[in-house]
C-alpha positions as CSV (number, residue, x, y, z in Angstrom):
1,M,-46.8,30.0,47.8
2,K,-44.3,32.5,49.1
3,K,-40.7,31.5,50.0
4,I,-39.9,28.6,52.2
5,G,-37.0,29.2,54.5
6,F,-35.1,26.1,55.8
7,V,-33.4,26.9,59.1
8,T,-30.4,24.9,60.3
9,P,-27.4,25.5,62.5
10,W,-24.9,25.0,59.6
11,F,-25.0,24.3,55.9
12,G,-22.4,23.3,53.2
13,E,-22.0,21.0,50.3
14,N,-19.6,18.6,51.9
15,I,-20.2,18.8,55.6
16,P,-21.1,15.4,57.2
17,G,-24.2,14.2,58.9
18,G,-27.6,12.6,58.1
19,A,-29.7,15.6,58.8
20,E,-27.3,17.8,56.8
21,A,-27.6,15.5,53.8
22,L,-31.4,15.3,54.2
23,L,-31.6,19.1,54.1
24,R,-29.3,19.4,51.0
25,G,-31.4,16.9,49.1
26,V,-34.8,18.1,50.1
27,S,-34.1,21.8,49.4
28,A,-32.4,21.1,46.1
29,H,-35.1,18.9,44.8
30,L,-37.9,21.3,46.0
31,R,-36.0,24.0,44.2
32,Q,-36.1,22.0,41.0
33,T,-40.0,22.0,41.2
34,G,-40.0,25.7,40.9
35,A,-40.5,26.5,44.6
36,E,-38.6,29.4,46.0
37,I,-36.3,27.9,48.7
38,E,-33.8,29.6,50.9
39,V,-31.5,28.3,53.6
40,L,-31.2,30.4,56.8
41,T,-28.2,29.3,58.8
42,T,-25.4,30.6,61.0
43,C,-21.7,31.5,60.2
44,A,-20.5,28.4,62.1
45,K,-18.7,25.9,60.0
46,E,-20.2,22.5,61.0
47,F,-21.1,20.3,63.9
48,Q,-17.5,19.4,64.7
49,S,-16.4,23.1,64.8
50,D,-16.5,25.6,67.7
51,W,-20.2,26.7,67.7
52,G,-19.2,30.1,69.1
53,V,-16.8,31.0,66.2
54,N,-17.9,32.6,62.9
55,F,-16.2,30.7,60.2
56,Y,-18.0,32.5,57.4
57,K,-18.7,36.1,57.0
58,E,-22.3,37.2,57.6
59,G,-24.2,37.8,54.4
60,V,-26.0,36.2,51.5
61,Y,-24.4,33.4,49.4
62,N,-25.3,31.3,46.6
63,E,-24.6,27.6,47.3
64,C,-25.7,24.4,45.9
65,G,-28.0,26.5,43.6
66,L,-29.7,28.0,46.6
67,V,-29.8,31.4,48.3
68,V,-28.1,30.9,51.6
69,R,-28.3,33.6,54.3
70,R,-25.7,33.3,57.1
71,F,-26.0,35.1,60.5
72,R,-23.4,35.5,63.1
73,V,-23.5,33.2,66.1
74,N,-24.1,34.2,69.7
75,K,-21.5,34.1,72.4
76,R,-21.8,31.1,74.6
77,D,-20.5,29.4,77.8
78,R,-19.0,26.4,76.2
79,A,-17.7,24.9,79.5
80,A,-21.2,25.1,81.1
81,F,-22.8,23.6,78.0
82,D,-20.3,20.8,77.9
83,F,-20.8,19.9,81.5
84,V,-24.6,19.6,81.1
85,N,-24.2,17.8,77.7
86,A,-21.8,15.2,79.2
87,K,-24.6,14.3,81.7
88,L,-27.1,14.0,78.9
89,M,-24.7,11.8,76.8
90,S,-24.4,9.5,79.8
91,G,-28.2,9.2,80.3
92,I,-28.1,11.2,83.6
93,T,-31.3,13.1,84.4
94,I,-30.6,16.9,84.5
95,S,-32.5,19.6,86.5
96,A,-34.7,22.3,85.1
97,E,-31.9,24.8,85.7
98,E,-29.4,22.6,83.7
99,E,-32.0,22.3,80.9
100,R,-32.0,26.1,80.7
101,V,-28.1,26.1,80.6
102,F,-28.3,23.5,77.7
103,V,-30.6,25.6,75.6
104,D,-29.1,29.0,76.5
105,N,-25.5,27.9,75.6
106,N,-26.4,25.8,72.6
107,I,-25.6,27.1,69.1
108,G,-27.8,30.2,68.4
109,S,-28.0,33.4,66.5
110,D,-30.1,36.4,67.7
111,A,-29.3,38.0,64.2
112,L,-31.0,34.9,62.6
113,Y,-34.1,35.2,64.9
114,G,-34.3,38.9,64.2
115,Y,-34.3,38.3,60.5
116,I,-37.1,35.8,60.8
117,R,-39.2,38.2,62.9
118,S,-38.6,41.2,60.5
119,N,-39.2,39.2,57.3
120,S,-41.8,36.6,58.3
121,G,-44.3,38.1,55.8
122,D,-42.1,37.1,52.9
123,Y,-42.2,33.4,53.8
124,S,-45.0,30.8,53.8
125,L,-43.1,28.7,56.2
126,F,-39.9,28.2,58.1
127,V,-38.7,24.6,58.3
128,F,-36.3,23.8,61.1
129,I,-33.9,20.8,61.1
130,P,-32.8,19.0,63.3
131,Y,-34.4,19.3,66.7
132,M,-31.7,19.6,69.4
133,F,-30.0,22.8,68.5
134,G,-30.6,26.4,69.5
135,T,-31.4,27.5,65.9
136,T,-34.5,25.2,66.1
137,Y,-35.5,25.8,69.8
138,D,-35.3,29.5,69.7
139,G,-36.1,29.9,65.9
140,C,-39.3,28.1,65.9
141,A,-40.5,30.3,68.8
142,V,-40.4,33.5,66.7
143,C,-43.5,32.6,64.6
144,P,-44.6,29.1,65.7
145,E,-47.8,29.4,63.4
146,K,-45.4,29.3,60.4
147,S,-42.9,26.8,61.9
148,V,-42.4,23.2,60.7
149,L,-40.0,20.8,62.3
150,I,-38.0,18.0,60.6
151,P,-36.8,16.8,64.0
152,C,-34.8,13.6,63.1
153,F,-35.7,12.3,66.6
154,H,-33.9,9.5,68.2
155,D,-34.9,7.7,71.4
156,E,-32.2,9.6,73.5
157,S,-31.9,11.7,76.4
158,Y,-32.2,15.0,74.5
159,A,-35.7,14.2,73.2
160,Y,-37.0,14.0,76.8
161,L,-36.1,17.5,77.8
162,K,-39.1,19.4,79.2
163,L,-38.2,22.6,77.5
164,F,-38.3,20.8,74.2
165,K,-41.6,19.2,75.0
166,E,-43.2,22.6,75.8
167,R,-41.8,24.4,72.7
168,F,-42.2,21.7,70.1
169,S,-45.8,21.1,70.9
170,Q,-46.7,24.6,69.7
171,V,-45.4,24.4,66.1
172,A,-47.7,24.2,63.1
173,G,-46.3,21.0,61.5
174,M,-43.8,18.2,62.0
175,L,-42.4,15.8,59.4
176,F,-40.9,12.4,60.2
177,N,-38.4,10.1,58.4
178,A,-40.1,6.9,59.7
179,E,-43.2,5.7,61.4
180,A,-41.2,4.7,64.5
181,E,-39.9,8.3,64.8
182,K,-43.4,9.6,64.7
183,E,-44.5,7.1,67.4
184,L,-41.7,8.3,69.6
185,A,-42.7,11.9,69.1
186,M,-46.3,11.2,69.9
187,R,-45.3,9.5,73.1
188,L,-43.1,12.4,74.2
189,Y,-45.0,15.5,73.0
190,D,-48.6,16.8,72.8
191,L,-49.0,17.0,69.0
192,S,-52.8,17.2,69.2
193,R,-52.6,20.7,67.5
194,V,-49.7,19.8,65.2
195,R,-50.1,18.6,61.6
196,T,-47.8,15.6,61.2
197,E,-46.9,13.3,58.4
198,V,-44.2,10.6,57.7
199,I,-42.4,11.4,54.6
200,G,-38.7,10.4,54.9
201,T,-35.9,11.3,52.6
202,G,-35.4,10.9,48.9
203,L,-32.6,8.9,47.3
204,D,-30.9,9.0,43.9
205,T,-32.3,5.5,42.7
206,D,-30.5,5.5,39.4
207,V,-27.5,3.8,40.7
208,R,-24.9,1.6,38.9
209,Y,-22.8,-1.0,40.7
210,D,-20.4,-3.8,39.8
211,K,-19.4,-6.1,42.6
212,E,-16.5,-7.6,40.5
213,R,-15.0,-4.1,40.1
214,F,-14.9,-3.8,43.8
215,V,-13.2,-7.2,44.2
216,R,-10.6,-6.3,41.7
217,K,-9.9,-2.8,43.1
218,Y,-9.7,-3.8,46.8
219,H,-8.6,-7.5,46.5
220,I,-11.3,-8.7,48.9
221,D,-12.6,-11.9,47.3
222,E,-14.0,-13.6,50.4
223,P,-17.6,-13.1,51.6
224,F,-17.8,-10.0,53.9
225,V,-20.1,-8.1,56.2
226,L,-20.1,-4.4,55.3
227,Y,-20.4,-1.4,57.6
228,M,-20.7,2.1,56.1
229,G,-20.7,5.3,58.2
230,R,-18.9,7.1,61.0
231,K,-16.7,4.7,63.0
232,D,-17.4,5.5,66.7
233,A,-18.9,4.0,69.8
234,G,-22.0,6.2,69.4
235,K,-22.9,4.1,66.3
236,N,-22.1,0.8,68.1
237,V,-19.3,0.1,65.8
238,D,-17.1,-1.0,68.8
239,V,-19.8,-3.6,69.6
240,L,-19.9,-4.8,65.9
241,L,-16.1,-5.3,66.1
242,R,-16.4,-7.3,69.3
243,Y,-19.2,-9.4,67.9
244,F,-17.2,-10.1,64.8
245,A,-14.2,-11.1,66.8
246,E,-16.3,-13.5,68.8
247,Y,-17.9,-14.9,65.7
248,K,-14.5,-15.6,64.1
249,K,-13.4,-17.3,67.3
250,R,-16.4,-19.6,67.2
251,H,-16.4,-20.0,63.4
252,Q,-13.2,-20.8,61.5
253,N,-14.5,-19.6,58.1
254,S,-13.3,-17.0,55.6
255,L,-15.8,-14.3,56.5
256,K,-14.4,-10.8,56.6
257,L,-15.7,-7.4,57.8
258,V,-15.2,-4.3,55.7
259,L,-15.5,-0.8,57.3
260,T,-15.9,2.4,55.3
261,G,-16.3,6.0,56.5
262,G,-14.4,8.4,58.8
263,G,-13.3,7.9,62.4
264,T,-11.1,5.3,64.0
265,L,-11.5,2.5,66.5
266,D,-9.3,-0.1,67.8
267,I,-9.6,-3.4,65.9
268,P,-9.3,-6.5,68.1
269,F,-5.9,-8.1,67.6
270,S,-7.5,-11.5,67.0
271,V,-9.1,-10.3,63.8
272,K,-6.6,-7.8,62.5
273,N,-6.3,-9.8,59.3
274,D,-10.0,-10.2,58.9
275,V,-11.1,-6.5,59.1
276,H,-10.5,-4.2,56.2
277,D,-10.9,-0.5,57.1
278,L,-11.0,1.3,53.7
279,G,-11.7,4.8,55.2
280,F,-13.6,7.3,52.9
281,I,-14.3,5.8,49.5
282,S,-15.9,7.2,46.4
283,I,-19.7,7.1,45.8
284,Q,-19.1,4.6,43.0
285,D,-16.9,2.4,45.2
286,K,-19.6,2.6,47.9
287,Y,-22.3,1.2,45.6
288,D,-19.9,-1.5,44.4
289,A,-19.0,-2.4,48.0
290,C,-22.8,-2.8,48.7
291,A,-23.2,-5.1,45.7
292,A,-20.3,-7.2,46.6
293,A,-21.2,-7.5,50.3
294,Y,-23.0,-10.6,51.7
295,V,-24.8,-8.3,54.0
296,L,-24.7,-4.8,55.2
297,C,-24.9,-4.4,59.0
298,Q,-26.2,-1.2,60.7
299,P,-25.5,-1.7,64.3
300,S,-26.7,1.7,65.5
301,S,-29.6,1.9,67.9
302,V,-30.3,5.6,67.4
303,E,-31.3,6.1,63.7
304,S,-34.2,8.3,62.4
305,F,-33.9,6.9,58.9
306,S,-30.5,5.3,57.9
307,I,-29.6,6.1,54.2
308,V,-27.0,3.3,54.2
309,I,-29.5,0.5,54.5
310,M,-31.5,2.1,51.7
311,E,-28.3,2.2,49.6
312,S,-27.7,-1.5,50.3
313,W,-31.2,-2.3,49.2
314,L,-30.7,-0.2,45.9
315,C,-27.8,-2.6,45.2
316,S,-30.1,-5.5,45.9
317,R,-28.3,-6.8,49.1
318,P,-30.0,-7.5,52.4
319,V,-29.2,-5.7,55.7
320,L,-28.8,-6.8,59.4
321,V,-29.9,-4.2,61.9
322,N,-29.9,-3.7,65.7
323,A,-33.3,-4.8,67.1
324,Q,-33.0,-2.0,69.7
325,C,-33.4,0.6,66.9
326,E,-37.1,0.8,66.3
327,V,-36.7,2.7,63.1
328,T,-34.4,0.3,61.2
329,R,-36.1,-2.8,62.7
330,Q,-39.4,-1.7,61.4
331,F,-38.0,-0.9,57.9
332,V,-36.6,-4.4,57.7
333,I,-39.9,-6.0,58.7
334,K,-41.9,-3.8,56.4
335,A,-39.6,-4.4,53.4
336,N,-39.0,-8.0,54.3
337,A,-35.5,-7.3,53.3
338,G,-33.2,-8.4,56.1
339,L,-32.9,-9.6,59.7
340,Y,-32.5,-8.0,63.1
341,Y,-30.6,-9.1,66.2
342,N,-30.6,-8.4,69.9
343,G,-27.3,-9.4,71.5
344,Y,-24.4,-11.5,70.3
345,H,-26.1,-14.9,69.9
346,E,-28.8,-13.5,67.6
347,F,-26.1,-11.7,65.6
348,E,-24.3,-15.0,65.1
349,A,-27.5,-16.8,64.1
350,C,-28.4,-14.1,61.6
351,I,-25.0,-14.2,60.0
352,D,-25.0,-17.9,59.7
353,Y,-28.6,-17.9,58.2
354,M,-27.5,-15.4,55.5
355,L,-24.4,-17.5,54.6
356,K,-26.3,-20.8,54.5
357,H,-29.3,-19.4,52.6
358,E,-27.8,-17.5,49.7
359,T,-30.9,-17.6,47.6
360,I,-33.1,-16.2,50.4
361,A,-30.5,-13.5,51.1
362,G,-30.7,-12.5,47.4
363,E,-34.5,-12.3,47.5
364,M,-34.3,-10.2,50.6
365,G,-32.1,-7.8,48.7
366,K,-34.5,-7.6,45.8
367,N,-37.4,-6.9,48.2
368,G,-35.4,-4.1,49.7
369,R,-34.7,-2.5,46.2
370,E,-38.4,-2.6,45.4
371,F,-39.3,-1.0,48.8
372,V,-36.9,1.9,48.1
373,L,-38.1,2.4,44.6
374,D,-41.7,2.5,45.6
375,N,-41.3,4.8,48.6
376,Y,-38.1,6.9,48.5
377,S,-37.4,8.1,45.0
378,W,-36.8,11.8,45.0
379,D,-39.8,12.3,42.7
380,A,-42.2,10.6,45.2
381,V,-40.7,12.3,48.3
382,T,-40.7,15.8,46.8
383,K,-44.3,15.5,45.7
384,K,-45.2,14.7,49.4
385,Y,-43.2,17.6,50.8
386,M,-44.8,20.1,48.4
387,A,-48.3,18.8,49.2
388,F,-47.7,19.1,52.9
389,F,-46.3,22.6,52.6
390,K,-49.1,23.7,50.2
391,D,-51.8,22.4,52.6
392,L,-50.3,24.2,55.6
393,S,-50.0,27.4,53.6
394,E,-53.7,27.3,52.3
395,A,-54.8,26.6,55.9
396,G,-54.1,30.3,56.5
397,I,-50.8,30.2,58.3
């Protein structure tokens, strides 16, 4: 095979985001197999930065053991984009003209597309991640016969854009993180001529954890529910806080809620002493927290994989997920490694069940660990990626 170019709007060793972490892991492990991997990205810093500003100088870098080619970003009408994007974030249907405003003023790089066009013969495939950015929308149109998407779809307003439906139905391949994500894509797009497969992301499964070490370090020796990730309303963490406050109002027990990760949200006054916001913690502390938790809660309804529930399972602890998220709910059912809730009363019932059935909760956690080891070790996932790419290349793309 020739080179494989991963195309993404931004790239860096420490920038946040699930798709960003997936790209770092997949590209690095493919490189370890001997495959020639490059990252093609823009000079923008990260998702939270101004997409029209070149933070890096254009050029070729060596980062994370990979060749990284950075290209200058296009000028954009940020105000026009933000106006349309606000509608999409609120679930408001937009017009065809507004769809065009969204894609034309997204993050993009004509210099990047020109490089793909001029050098396509040097690459077997171009792999675009994630779906909603201009680097994917415009990039995959340069040579769709060599284009593969790792879309990281959620059931959200962006996925329903007609321009995306037209464009993404023309690529050569599409890889998914979960079966539910593929089912969503099959409902939204015509993928009859697109080769598809569910692979997911790999995880470092050789983890060590010590729950007593977490208790000693953070002085939290009561049973607790753990949340790991960005603390904002988009992840339903505000709902989790309301549910926990209601639970404590109805149950005068010692249960605590531990939050880790970036972002800030107002903690209800009634549970100020029962919520521990630890902010960013080390990787080792994260594993120790998973092991010490009674259950990890993933309240988000828009996940395409959710690494944190896999990390909890690697530490042999069960998870509690939002039933409205088809991806995490299917994972829980398939692994038999947790419970799911729809609304407060089911949340309360699930917490009570876990607390009253400690042995069963422990068995769920063990089931989850076996599920991750069987399906999401980096060795297993990397082999699947390479087989998929090889088949596409040998098909004459």
